[in-house]
N, C-alpha and C positions, 0 to 999 in steps of 0.2 A: 262414567259420564264425563268426568274431568278429562280423561284421555281423548274422548271423541271431540270435545270442544277445542282441545289443544291442536288436534289434527286439522280441524276446520280453520283455525286461526293461521296455522302454518301454510295451508293451501291458499288462503286469501293473500297472505304476505308474498308468497312466491308468484302468484298471478300478478300482483301489483308491480313486483320487480320486473317481471317479463314485459309488462305493458310499458313501463318506464324505459326499459332498454330498447324496446321496439320503437317507441316515440323518439328517443334520442337518435337511433339509427336513421329513422325516416327524416328527421330534421337535418342530419348530416348529409344525407343523400340530396335533400332539397337544396341545402346550402351549397353543395358541390355543383349541383345543376345550375344554380344562380350564378356562381362564380364562373362556370364554364360559359354560360350565356353572355355574361358581361365581357369575358375575354373574346368571345367570338364577335360580339357586337363591336368591340373596340377595334378588332382586326379588320372588320368589314368597313368601318368608317374610315380607317387609315387607307385602305386600298382604294377608296373612292375619292381621295383627295387629288385635286388636279395640280399639275406642275406648270408654273408660269415663269418664263424667263424675261428679264428686262434688259434690253441692249440699246446702246447709243454709240455715237462717236462725235467728236467735237473738234472745232478749230480754235475758237476763242474762249471756250469754257461755258458759253451760254446754254448749250444743249445738255451739258453735264449738270448745270444748275437745275434745269427743268426735270431731268431724269431723277434728281434728288428729291424734288417735290413728289414725283410719282412714286418713288421708292418709299417715302414716308407714308404716303396715303395707302399703299398696298402691303407694306411690310416686306417687300422684296429688296434684293440687293442689285444695284445697277452695275453693269459690266460693259466695258468697251467691246464692240463687236470684233475688233482686231485681236482680242485675247480669247475669244470663244472658240471652242472646238466644234467640229461637225457633229460629234456624238451628243454634245450638250444641246445643241439646237434641235436635233432630231428627237431627243428624249423628252422635250417639253410638249405638253398638250396645247399650250398657247404661248404666244410671244408678244411682248410690247416692244416696238422698235422705233427709234427716233433719230433724226438727222438734221443738221443745219443745211442751209443752202449757201454755197460759196461760188460755184461756177454758174453765175446767173445767165440765163438764156441758153444754156446747154441742153441738148436733147438727152444726154446720158452722163453718168458720173458727175452729178450736179453738186454733191456735198463737199468735195475737197477733203474727204476723210477716208478712213478705212472702209467705209461702205462702198466706195467707188469700185474697188477691186472685188470686194466680197460679193456684191450683188451679181456680178458678171462671171466671176471665176469660181466662187464657192457655192452659192445658192443653187445653181443648176444640178449640183451633185448631191443635194439633200432632198429627201422626200418630205415636202411640207403639204402635200395634198390633204385637204380637209382640216388642216391645222387652223386654230383660231389666231388671228393676228390683229393687233391694235397699233395704229401708227400715230406718232406725234412729230411735229416739226417745229423748228425755231427759225425765225427770219426777221428781217428789218423792213417793215411796210412803208417807212418814210423814204429811205434811201433807195430801196429796190422794190418799189410799188408794183412794177410789172412782173416781178418774178418772186412774189412772196411765198416762201416755204415750198418752192418748186421741188426740192429734193424729197419732201414727204410724198409728193405725187409719184415720184420715181419708186419709192418703197412700195407704195400701193400697187403700182402697175406691175412690178416684177413679182411680188408675192402672190397677187391674184392670178397672174399668168402661170405661176407654178402650182396653182390649185388651192391656195389658202383662202380662207374666208375672213374678210375684214369686218371688225366691229368698231363701234364708237364714232360714227360719223357725226359731225357737229355743224351748227349754224355758222354762216359767214357774217352774221350780224355782230356789230361791235368792233369791226376791223375797218381800216381805211386804205386798203390796198386797191390797186386797179385790176391786176390780173394775177392768176395763180394756177399752176399746173396741179395743185393739190385740191382743186375743186372738181368734184364729180357729181353730176346731176343736181347742181345747185347747192351742194354741201361740201364742207371740208372733209377730206378722207379720214380725219381724226382730230386730235388736239393740236391747235396751232398757237404758238406763243411768240411774243415779240419782247425780248429782254432789253431792247434798245429804247423802245418808245412806250411800252405798256408793261414794264417789269413788275409793277405793283399788282397786276392782275394775274400773273402767271401761277402763283401758288393756289389761288382760289379756283382758277380754271382747271388746274390739275386735279384738285380734290373733286370738283364737280364731274369731271370726266371719268375718274375712277368709279364714282358712284353710278354713273351712267353705264359703265362697263359691267358693273355688278348686276344692275337691273336687266341688262341684256343677256345675262347668263354666260358672260365671258369667262369668269373664274370658276 
C-alpha cells in the first residue's frame, strides 16, 4: 500500500514538472514572438520615414537666417544649394528650397546666388517628378516693392515645370508690397519673409509655415 502511494506521488510530481517545463517553453516562444514582432514593427516604421532636404542660397545672409528658423522648427540641417550633389536632391522625398531676390525685374536668374546656375543647368538633369517641394523667399518690400521675393516665384515656376508638387501656399495679408512674381492665384507660393522691414515676424512666420506643411502632409 505504501509502495502504491509513493508511485502515485512520483507520477504527480513528474506531471507537474512536465507542465512547468511546457509552460516555460511556451512563454519563451511567446516572448520570442513578441520580440520579433517589435523588431519587425520598428523596421517597418523606419522604412516609412520620409526624407526631407532643406536648401537655400544667400547674398547678404538674410536667407540663411530664415533657413535657420525653418531648420529649428523642422529639426533639419540647412545646406547651400551650391554644395548639394545631384544624388542628394534626387534621394529626398521632399525639398524645402529658399532664395533671396537680387536681380530685380529679371525674367530669370533673379536671386544672384548659386540658384541662378543650378535651376537652369542642374535641375533639368534631376528627376523631381512627383516630388514634394515647399518654397520660401526673402525680400525687401520697402525698397523693392514691385519685385518682392520674385526669385521665390522662379523656384516655383521651374520646380513645377519639372513635375514637382508645391505645398505651403500662404496669404499675402500682412505685407506691404505692390507686385510680386511669387504670387500665384492670389497667394504667395510659399513662406515670404522681409528681414529688412519685418525681421521681428520672420521666426513666427517660419514656425507657423512649418506647422502648415505638417498639416498638409508634406513631411
